[in-house]
C-alpha positions, -999 to +999 in steps of 0.1 A: -047-101-149-017-088-168+018-102-159+031-088-127+069-081-126+083-082-090+113-066-076+126-087-047+152-073-023+166-099+001+201-101+015+197-137+026+209-154-006+193-188+001+160-173+010+161-149-019+169-176-045+141-198-031+116-170-032+126-160-067+123-195-079+089-200-063+075-167-077+089-174-112+073-208-111+039-192-103+043-169-133+054-138-114+087-128-131+110-118-102+143-099-102+164-106-071+187-079-055+210-086-026+210-052-010+190-020-009+214+000-031+213-026-059+176-028-056+171+010-060+193+011-091+174-019-105+141-003-098+152+029-116+163+010-147+135-015-148+097-018-152+082-033-121+046-037-108+053-048-073+081-047-046+089-073-019+115-058+004+135-071+033+138-045+060+173-053+074+197-051+044+232-038+039+240-006+019+204+006+023+177-008+046+142-016+033+125+014+049+149+038+033+146+019+000+108+020+001+109+058+008+131+063-023+109+041-044+078+060-033+095+092-045+097+076-080+063+058-080+039+066-052+014+039-062+035+007-066+025-019-041+051-028-015+053-057+010+079-057+037+095-090+048+112-088+082+121-105+114+113-072+133+080-076+151+080-045+174+048-024+170+069+007+163+087-010+134+055-022+119+040+012+123+070+028+106+066+004+077+029+013+072+036+050+076+061+048+047+032+034+027+036-004+028+006-024+015+015-053+038+040-065+063+050-101+067+071-113+096+097-141+093+093-170+092+065-172+067+052-196+041+057-189+004+021-197-002+011-169+023+033-144+004+017-154-029-018-150-015-010-116-002+005-105-035-026-117-053-049-100-029-031-066-033-030-069-071-067-077-072-075-045-052-053-025-076-072-039-106-105-032-089-097+004-081-085+009-117-122+008-128-134+042-141-145+062-111-141+099-101-156+117-072-162+154-065-154+161-028-159+198-022-130+215-040-112+182-045-116+157-073-106+121-065-095+103-097-097+067-086-083+051-118-051+072-116-049+073-078-049+111-078-064+137-055-067+170-074-075+204-060-072+235-082-039+231-100-023+208-074-023+170-078-014+145-051-005+109-062-019+084-037-005+051-028-026+021-038-038+016-002-047+053+002-067+051-030-084+019-020-095+034+013-106+067-001-126+049-028-144+029-002-152+060+018-165+078-014-187+048-022-202+052+013-202+091+012-223+105+041-227+070+057-206+052+083-180+028+069-176+001+095-140-007+104-146-044+100-158-039+064-128-018+055-104-043+070-120-072+052-122-054+018-088-037+018-066-056+043-083-090+038-082-097+075-096-079+107-065-081+129-048-058+154-019-048+132-042-043+102-064-021+123-035+000+134-024+003+098-058+015+088-057+042+115-025+054+099-041+057+065-072+074+078-049+100+094-031+105+061-063+110+042-076+134+068-044+154+064-047+155+026-083+167+028-079+193+056-074+222+032-111+222+024-131+228+056-162+216+038-148+180+036-145+160+068-133+125+076-149+117+110-143+090+135-175+072+145-165+060+179-165+022+182-180+018+147-159+032+119-155+063+098-176+087+078-166+110+049-189+140+046-191+170+023-209+199+038-233+220+017 
């Protein structure tokens, strides 16, 4: 895998320095920023492949920062680090487009494993694949959903999930399989995250009534294209 440059935004100086040192030692070049405003400017002026963002930061919180980063690059993977464990906070993070959400305290090894798992999925979905879905074309390598002259750039997780649905077109994709392949773990919070992404994909596809993303109660989801 090519070198992965990480933007780390963490206002706890001690934790930030420890994480930066650890990731650098594991051959993940990491740039540390102490607040959201500094992180946004650094992102604009740098070349990053991954973002690890604290949620509660001065100047600009992590959720706002992630939203602005997504306006610049919709597909860059983002992990949130936070002490906030309320379901509403976690849901907000995933709705913004987070690829993962780690609550403090956590182990640095766990963070590294999650970064590697996400990057492995990004590499996998960069393999040449395109799918015709009614009036849509899903360009998996570029994470793009195209219809007529309009192009929507998907996040890495949106693209991962749509690719898996396309590979199972017309068949039921079991929830447990999607959670294992995309989220690496079948857990309550990951399941809620997946529901958010299914809702997003359904919204993107709704302009073509021939394309439907169905819930199969108690089992999973089915992407169908009507004749």
